[in-house]
ZAKOL-761870 format. One record per atom (N, C-alpha, C, CB): residue in one letter; atom name; z, y, x. Coordinates in Angstrom, 2 decimals. Glycine has a CB too. Layout:
<mifis>
> rest;atom;c3;c2;c1
> a;CA;Z;Y;X $
...
</mifis>
This chain:
<mifis>
> rest;atom;c3;c2;c1
> m;N;-3.91;48.44;8.97 $
> m;CA;-3.51;47.54;10.16 $
> m;C;-3.68;45.56;8.74 $
> m;CB;-1.07;48.31;11.05 $
> l;N;-4.33;45.28;9.14 $
> l;CA;-4.66;43.70;7.94 $
> l;C;-3.22;42.87;8.39 $
> l;CB;-6.61;42.35;8.50 $
> t;N;-2.85;42.48;7.57 $
> t;CA;-2.01;41.11;8.86 $
> t;C;-2.99;39.87;7.66 $
> t;CB;0.87;40.85;8.87 $
> s;N;-3.18;39.10;7.97 $
> s;CA;-3.71;37.64;7.83 $
> s;C;-2.10;36.73;7.70 $
> s;CB;-4.85;37.12;9.48 $
> l;N;-1.75;35.99;6.82 $
> l;CA;-0.76;34.59;6.37 $
> l;C;-1.43;33.74;6.28 $
> l;CB;0.01;34.48;5.12 $
> t;N;-1.62;32.96;6.91 $
> t;CA;-1.84;31.14;6.92 $
> t;C;-0.93;30.76;5.93 $
> t;CB;-1.40;30.19;8.49 $
> i;N;-1.19;29.92;4.57 $
> i;CA;-0.26;29.16;4.44 $
> i;C;-0.32;27.93;3.86 $
> i;CB;0.45;29.70;3.98 $
> n;N;0.39;26.94;4.56 $
> n;CA;-0.39;25.27;5.13 $
> n;C;0.41;25.47;3.54 $
> n;CB;0.21;23.76;6.99 $
> a;N;-0.33;24.68;2.97 $
> a;CA;0.76;23.74;1.15 $
> a;C;-0.18;22.26;2.15 $
> a;CB;-0.23;24.37;-1.88 $
> q;N;1.15;21.47;2.18 $
> q;CA;0.56;19.58;2.10 $
> q;C;0.95;19.26;1.09 $
> q;CB;1.11;18.33;3.13 $
> e;N;-0.70;18.76;0.41 $
> e;CA;-0.58;17.19;-1.00 $
> e;C;0.51;16.88;-1.24 $
> e;CB;-1.13;15.58;-0.70 $
> k;N;0.83;16.81;-2.19 $
> k;CA;2.03;15.71;-1.97 $
> k;C;0.70;14.36;-2.26 $
> k;CB;3.79;15.86;-3.47 $
> v;N;1.24;13.52;-2.06 $
> v;CA;0.31;11.76;-2.14 $
> v;C;1.21;10.84;-2.91 $
> v;CB;0.04;10.80;-0.36 $
> k;N;0.41;10.86;-3.53 $
> k;CA;0.23;10.44;-4.97 $
> k;C;0.75;8.62;-4.25 $
> k;CB;-1.86;10.81;-5.85 $
> t;N;1.64;8.39;-5.02 $
> t;CA;2.63;7.10;-5.14 $
> t;C;2.15;6.04;-6.75 $
> t;CB;4.57;7.90;-5.31 $
> y;N;1.46;5.30;-6.39 $
> y;CA;1.33;4.64;-8.08 $
> y;C;2.27;3.33;-8.07 $
> y;CB;-0.56;4.05;-8.59 $
> k;N;2.22;3.33;-9.15 $
> k;CA;3.41;1.75;-9.44 $
> k;C;2.70;1.02;-10.69 $
> k;CB;5.50;2.24;-10.09 $
> v;N;2.24;-0.51;-9.70 $
> v;CA;0.67;-1.12;-10.39 $
> v;C;1.29;-2.65;-9.75 $
> v;CB;-1.42;-0.28;-9.50 $
> l;N;0.15;-3.83;-10.56 $
> l;CA;0.74;-4.95;-10.63 $
> l;C;-0.46;-5.90;-9.69 $
> l;CB;1.07;-5.35;-12.28 $
> a;N;0.02;-5.88;-8.60 $
> a;CA;-0.94;-6.47;-7.54 $
> a;C;-0.69;-8.60;-7.31 $
> a;CB;-0.37;-5.38;-5.78 $
> a;N;-2.08;-8.57;-7.40 $
> a;CA;-2.24;-10.41;-7.10 $
> a;C;-3.72;-10.57;-7.07 $
> a;CB;-1.52;-11.63;-8.52 $
> c;N;-4.04;-11.23;-6.66 $
> c;CA;-5.08;-12.40;-5.98 $
> c;C;-5.93;-11.94;-7.18 $
> c;CB;-4.58;-14.37;-5.80 $
> g;N;-8.01;-11.25;-7.35 $
> g;CA;-7.91;-10.63;-8.61 $
> g;C;-9.19;-12.43;-9.16 $
> g;CB;-8.67;-8.34;-8.67 $
> q;N;-9.10;-13.02;-8.57 $
> q;CA;-9.70;-14.51;-8.91 $
> q;C;-8.87;-15.53;-9.58 $
> q;CB;-10.12;-15.22;-7.67 $
> c;N;-7.56;-15.65;-9.20 $
> c;CA;-6.83;-16.34;-10.19 $
> c;C;-6.35;-15.86;-10.81 $
> c;CB;-6.15;-17.02;-10.03 $
> q;N;-5.32;-14.67;-10.16 $
> q;CA;-4.06;-14.23;-11.26 $
> q;C;-5.19;-12.71;-12.87 $
> q;CB;-2.18;-12.90;-9.60 $
> l;N;-5.65;-12.02;-12.16 $
> l;CA;-6.40;-11.84;-12.69 $
> l;C;-8.00;-11.47;-13.88 $
> l;CB;-5.97;-11.97;-12.34 $
> d;N;-8.39;-12.96;-12.95 $
> d;CA;-9.65;-12.98;-14.21 $
> d;C;-11.21;-12.23;-13.58 $
> d;CB;-8.98;-11.78;-15.84 $
> m;N;-11.38;-11.98;-11.87 $
> m;CA;-12.07;-11.36;-11.89 $
> m;C;-13.06;-12.30;-11.66 $
> m;CB;-11.85;-10.39;-11.29 $
> n;N;-14.52;-12.05;-11.32 $
> n;CA;-15.14;-12.87;-10.74 $
> n;C;-15.64;-12.33;-8.89 $
> n;CB;-16.29;-13.14;-11.85 $
> s;N;-15.18;-13.33;-8.30 $
> s;CA;-14.77;-12.87;-6.45 $
> s;C;-15.56;-13.32;-6.43 $
> s;CB;-13.62;-13.22;-5.31 $
> k;N;-16.63;-13.22;-5.78 $
> k;CA;-18.29;-13.71;-4.80 $
> k;C;-17.70;-14.36;-3.60 $
> k;CB;-19.52;-12.13;-4.09 $
> s;N;-16.47;-14.25;-2.84 $
> s;CA;-15.68;-14.73;-1.45 $
> s;C;-14.87;-15.86;-2.17 $
> s;CB;-14.55;-13.41;-0.57 $
> g;N;-14.06;-15.87;-2.84 $
> g;CA;-13.10;-16.29;-3.22 $
> g;C;-11.84;-15.87;-3.58 $
> g;CB;-13.07;-16.82;-2.70 $
> c;N;-10.20;-16.02;-3.26 $
> c;CA;-9.26;-15.24;-3.01 $
> c;C;-9.18;-14.11;-2.24 $
> c;CB;-8.59;-15.81;-2.70 $
> e;N;-8.56;-12.93;-3.32 $
> e;CA;-9.39;-11.76;-2.52 $
> e;C;-7.58;-10.07;-3.16 $
> e;CB;-12.06;-11.47;-3.79 $
> l;N;-7.69;-9.81;-2.65 $
> l;CA;-6.41;-9.09;-3.26 $
> l;C;-6.81;-8.11;-4.03 $
> l;CB;-5.44;-8.50;-2.28 $
> a;N;-6.32;-7.73;-4.88 $
> a;CA;-6.98;-6.72;-6.15 $
> a;C;-5.88;-6.69;-6.91 $
> a;CB;-8.37;-7.28;-7.11 $
> i;N;-5.46;-5.46;-7.68 $
> i;CA;-4.37;-4.39;-8.78 $
> i;C;-4.81;-3.76;-10.36 $
> i;CB;-4.08;-2.85;-7.87 $
> q;N;-4.15;-4.13;-10.98 $
> q;CA;-4.00;-3.48;-12.52 $
> q;C;-3.33;-2.33;-12.47 $
> q;CB;-3.23;-4.33;-13.58 $
> y;N;-3.96;-1.87;-12.83 $
> y;CA;-3.37;0.70;-13.56 $
> y;C;-4.29;0.57;-14.13 $
> y;CB;-3.44;2.82;-12.33 $
> g;N;-3.54;1.15;-14.97 $
> g;CA;-4.10;1.50;-16.36 $
> g;C;-4.51;0.81;-17.07 $
> g;CB;-4.91;2.17;-16.45 $
> g;N;-4.21;-0.73;-17.51 $
> g;CA;-5.16;-1.52;-17.77 $
> g;C;-6.79;-1.53;-17.12 $
> g;CB;-5.12;-1.35;-19.00 $
> k;N;-6.90;-0.72;-16.40 $
> k;CA;-8.49;-1.88;-15.28 $
> k;C;-7.90;-1.79;-13.96 $
> k;CB;-10.66;-0.98;-15.03 $
> k;N;-8.74;-2.74;-13.80 $
> k;CA;-8.51;-3.80;-12.31 $
> k;C;-9.46;-3.08;-10.94 $
> k;CB;-9.35;-5.81;-12.70 $
> y;N;-9.22;-3.47;-9.96 $
> y;CA;-9.78;-2.72;-8.86 $
> y;C;-9.44;-3.96;-7.77 $
> y;CB;-9.00;-1.04;-8.56 $
> w;N;-10.93;-3.77;-7.16 $
> w;CA;-9.81;-5.15;-5.65 $
> w;C;-9.43;-3.98;-4.06 $
> w;CB;-11.69;-7.24;-4.58 $
> v;N;-8.91;-4.47;-3.79 $
> v;CA;-8.09;-3.50;-2.92 $
> v;C;-9.27;-3.75;-1.65 $
> v;CB;-6.13;-4.02;-2.56 $
> e;N;-8.89;-2.47;-0.96 $
> e;CA;-9.83;-2.80;0.41 $
> e;C;-8.41;-1.67;1.52 $
> e;CB;-12.26;-1.85;0.24 $
> g;N;-8.54;-2.27;2.22 $
> g;CA;-7.19;-2.08;3.21 $
> g;C;-5.82;-2.59;3.86 $
> g;CB;-6.80;-1.43;2.87 $
> s;N;-6.65;-3.03;2.76 $
> s;CA;-5.59;-4.92;3.05 $
> s;C;-5.39;-6.60;2.21 $
> s;CB;-3.89;-4.52;2.84 $
> t;N;-5.10;-7.07;2.61 $
> t;CA;-5.35;-8.68;1.83 $
> t;C;-3.89;-8.88;1.50 $
> t;CB;-6.06;-10.19;2.97 $
> l;N;-4.78;-10.01;1.07 $
> l;CA;-3.65;-11.24;0.52 $
> l;C;-3.20;-11.59;1.61 $
> l;CB;-4.14;-12.62;-0.30 $
> q;N;-3.04;-11.93;2.22 $
> q;CA;-2.50;-12.21;3.68 $
> q;C;-1.96;-11.53;4.61 $
> q;CB;-3.23;-12.56;4.30 $
> d;N;-1.44;-10.19;4.70 $
> d;CA;-0.61;-9.25;4.58 $
> d;C;0.28;-9.32;4.00 $
> d;CB;-0.94;-8.46;4.30 $
> h;N;0.65;-10.12;2.87 $
> h;CA;1.77;-10.20;2.40 $
> h;C;2.20;-11.33;2.24 $
> h;CB;1.88;-9.65;1.49 $
> g;N;1.69;-12.11;2.75 $
> g;CA;2.37;-13.74;2.92 $
> g;C;1.40;-14.82;2.46 $
> g;CB;3.83;-13.99;1.93 $
> d;N;2.41;-15.85;2.33 $
> d;CA;0.91;-17.29;2.10 $
> d;C;0.78;-16.50;0.32 $
> d;CB;1.73;-20.06;2.13 $
> e;N;-0.26;-16.63;0.38 $
> e;CA;-1.01;-15.93;-0.38 $
> e;C;-1.55;-17.17;-1.81 $
> e;CB;-2.26;-15.25;0.72 $
> h;N;-0.38;-18.59;-1.07 $
> h;CA;-0.84;-20.51;-2.23 $
> h;C;0.95;-20.28;-2.30 $
> h;CB;-1.85;-22.95;-0.90 $
> d;N;2.43;-19.34;-1.95 $
> d;CA;3.78;-19.78;-2.09 $
> d;C;3.71;-20.10;-2.99 $
> d;CB;4.79;-19.15;-1.97 $
> p;N;4.18;-20.30;-4.06 $
> p;CA;5.01;-21.17;-5.40 $
> p;C;6.19;-20.07;-5.62 $
> p;CB;5.81;-23.08;-4.93 $
> e;N;6.49;-19.55;-4.76 $
> e;CA;7.59;-18.82;-5.26 $
> e;C;7.15;-17.23;-5.31 $
> e;CB;8.88;-19.10;-4.31 $
> g;N;6.42;-17.09;-4.85 $
> g;CA;6.05;-15.57;-4.55 $
> g;C;4.67;-15.22;-4.41 $
> g;CB;6.64;-15.10;-3.31 $
> g;N;3.88;-16.22;-4.04 $
> g;CA;1.91;-15.84;-3.48 $
> g;C;1.56;-15.87;-4.65 $
> g;CB;0.73;-17.06;-2.41 $
> m;N;0.80;-14.78;-4.20 $
> m;CA;-0.39;-13.93;-5.24 $
> m;C;-0.71;-14.56;-6.40 $
> m;CB;-1.83;-13.71;-4.62 $
> c;N;-1.36;-15.80;-5.58 $
> c;CA;-2.24;-16.88;-6.03 $
> c;C;-2.01;-16.85;-7.42 $
> c;CB;-1.96;-18.28;-5.40 $
> k;N;-0.08;-17.33;-7.37 $
> k;CA;0.65;-17.62;-8.48 $
> k;C;1.42;-17.49;-9.29 $
> k;CB;0.87;-18.00;-8.49 $
> k;N;1.06;-16.32;-8.52 $
> k;CA;1.90;-15.40;-9.18 $
> k;C;1.01;-13.41;-9.31 $
> k;CB;3.56;-15.55;-8.04 $
> t;N;1.74;-12.92;-10.47 $
> t;CA;1.51;-11.24;-10.26 $
> t;C;2.44;-10.66;-9.36 $
> t;CB;1.68;-10.37;-11.61 $
> r;N;2.63;-9.85;-9.14 $
> r;CA;3.61;-8.42;-7.91 $
> r;C;3.65;-7.95;-8.23 $
> r;CB;3.54;-7.66;-6.81 $
> k;N;4.92;-6.63;-8.61 $
> k;CA;4.92;-5.49;-8.98 $
> k;C;4.75;-4.59;-7.57 $
> k;CB;6.13;-5.30;-9.83 $
> a;N;3.56;-3.99;-7.35 $
> a;CA;3.87;-2.70;-5.43 $
> a;C;3.48;-0.96;-6.06 $
> a;CB;1.83;-3.23;-3.40 $
> e;N;4.12;-0.74;-4.88 $
> e;CA;3.44;0.58;-4.85 $
> e;C;3.14;1.25;-3.90 $
> e;CB;3.94;1.34;-5.38 $
> i;N;1.96;1.07;-3.98 $
> i;CA;0.42;2.24;-3.50 $
> i;C;0.16;3.04;-2.96 $
> i;CB;-0.17;2.88;-4.06 $
> q;N;-0.39;3.08;-2.16 $
> q;CA;-1.36;4.65;-2.09 $
> q;C;-2.27;4.92;-1.59 $
> q;CB;-0.96;5.64;-1.63 $
> g;N;-3.22;5.74;-2.37 $
> g;CA;-4.52;5.47;-1.81 $
> g;C;-6.12;6.47;-2.52 $
> g;CB;-4.62;3.73;-2.12 $
> t;N;-7.03;6.07;-2.83 $
> t;CA;-8.07;6.24;-3.51 $
> t;C;-7.71;5.40;-4.60 $
> t;CB;-9.31;5.99;-2.82 $
> f;N;-9.14;5.31;-5.43 $
> f;CA;-9.79;4.89;-6.00 $
> f;C;-11.13;5.00;-6.63 $
> f;CB;-9.24;4.80;-6.34 $
> k;N;-12.33;4.59;-6.03 $
> k;CA;-13.34;4.69;-6.23 $
> k;C;-14.24;3.74;-6.90 $
> k;CB;-13.58;4.97;-5.38 $
> d;N;-15.06;3.49;-7.93 $
> d;CA;-15.81;2.62;-8.34 $
> d;C;-14.80;1.95;-9.07 $
> d;CB;-16.56;1.92;-7.38 $
> k;N;-15.39;0.25;-8.07 $
> k;CA;-14.17;-0.67;-9.19 $
> k;C;-13.20;-1.23;-8.04 $
> k;CB;-14.97;-2.33;-10.33 $
> e;N;-12.90;-0.41;-7.01 $
> e;CA;-12.28;-0.54;-5.92 $
> e;C;-10.81;0.53;-5.71 $
> e;CB;-13.41;-0.35;-4.92 $
> f;N;-9.78;0.20;-5.18 $
> f;CA;-8.93;1.13;-4.64 $
> f;C;-8.90;0.62;-3.18 $
> f;CB;-7.50;1.23;-5.39 $
> h;N;-9.07;1.83;-2.21 $
> h;CA;-8.74;2.81;-0.42 $
> h;C;-7.45;2.14;-0.81 $
> h;CB;-8.76;5.15;-0.05 $
> a;N;-6.77;1.92;0.11 $
> a;CA;-5.38;1.96;0.47 $
> a;C;-4.85;2.39;1.52 $
> a;CB;-4.95;1.01;0.44 $
> s;N;-4.46;3.27;1.78 $
> s;CA;-3.86;4.13;2.83 $
> s;C;-1.85;3.47;2.66 $
> s;CB;-4.28;6.27;2.27 $
> s;N;-1.60;3.04;2.00 $
> s;CA;-0.48;2.61;2.25 $
> s;C;0.10;0.54;0.86 $
> s;CB;0.51;4.48;1.93 $
> f;N;0.54;0.48;0.96 $
> f;CA;0.54;-0.82;0.38 $
> f;C;2.60;-1.98;0.51 $
> f;CB;-1.06;-1.64;1.53 $
> v;N;2.49;-1.94;-0.76 $
> v;CA;4.42;-2.53;0.10 $
> v;C;4.64;-3.45;-1.49 $
> v;CB;6.41;-0.46;0.48 $
> l;N;4.49;-4.39;-1.74 $
> l;CA;5.41;-5.27;-2.21 $
> l;C;6.96;-4.82;-2.72 $
> l;CB;5.48;-6.15;-1.16 $
> i;N;6.92;-4.79;-4.31 $
> i;CA;8.13;-4.10;-4.43 $
> i;C;9.27;-5.88;-5.06 $
> i;CB;7.84;-2.39;-5.86 $
> d;N;10.09;-6.66;-3.52 $
> d;CA;11.15;-7.16;-3.67 $
> d;C;11.16;-7.36;-5.43 $
> d;CB;12.23;-6.24;-2.94 $
> k;N;11.52;-8.15;-5.73 $
> k;CA;13.16;-8.48;-7.51 $
> k;C;14.00;-7.88;-6.58 $
> k;CB;14.10;-10.74;-8.29 $
> k;N;14.84;-6.65;-7.68 $
> k;CA;16.27;-6.63;-7.31 $
> k;C;17.67;-8.41;-7.71 $
> k;CB;16.71;-5.03;-8.37 $
> k;N;17.82;-8.39;-6.78 $
> k;CA;19.06;-9.31;-6.78 $
> k;C;20.12;-8.98;-7.72 $
> k;CB;19.69;-9.33;-5.47 $
> k;N;20.45;-10.15;-8.71 $
> k;CA;21.97;-10.17;-10.53 $
> k;C;22.41;-9.98;-9.44 $
> k;CB;22.78;-11.74;-11.98 $
> k;N;23.98;-8.80;-9.51 $
> k;CA;24.92;-9.05;-8.27 $
> k;C;25.77;-10.20;-9.23 $
> k;CB;25.96;-7.43;-7.55 $
> k;N;26.72;-10.48;-8.61 $
> k;CA;27.78;-11.49;-9.65 $
> k;C;28.81;-10.29;-9.66 $
> k;CB;28.55;-13.31;-8.88 $
> k;N;29.44;-11.02;-10.62 $
> k;CA;30.80;-10.77;-11.65 $
> k;C;31.62;-11.05;-11.28 $
> k;CB;31.01;-11.25;-12.78 $
> k;N;32.69;-10.35;-10.24 $
> k;CA;33.67;-11.02;-10.34 $
> k;C;34.91;-11.22;-11.18 $
> k;CB;33.88;-10.88;-9.57 $
</mifis>
């Protein structure tokens, strides 16, 4: 008697920590359509598909807009040519300093 055993191994999804910003305004990338979300990872720059600048607030907000400054992000997805296809894109908030008593 032969017994068949199937093991379902889940692939661990890789999370990347990157710099995120407007590719045109902050990362010196050429864009045909203006301001667009981009990342920098491993010394390379990629346009992002699956998320936009507007998904993360006002891109021109002086306090945190990605046309004004770069932000740190944790992302998941796949790299393909000069694009990153995001399945998850989360900005990392700045840690607030604790006041000493």
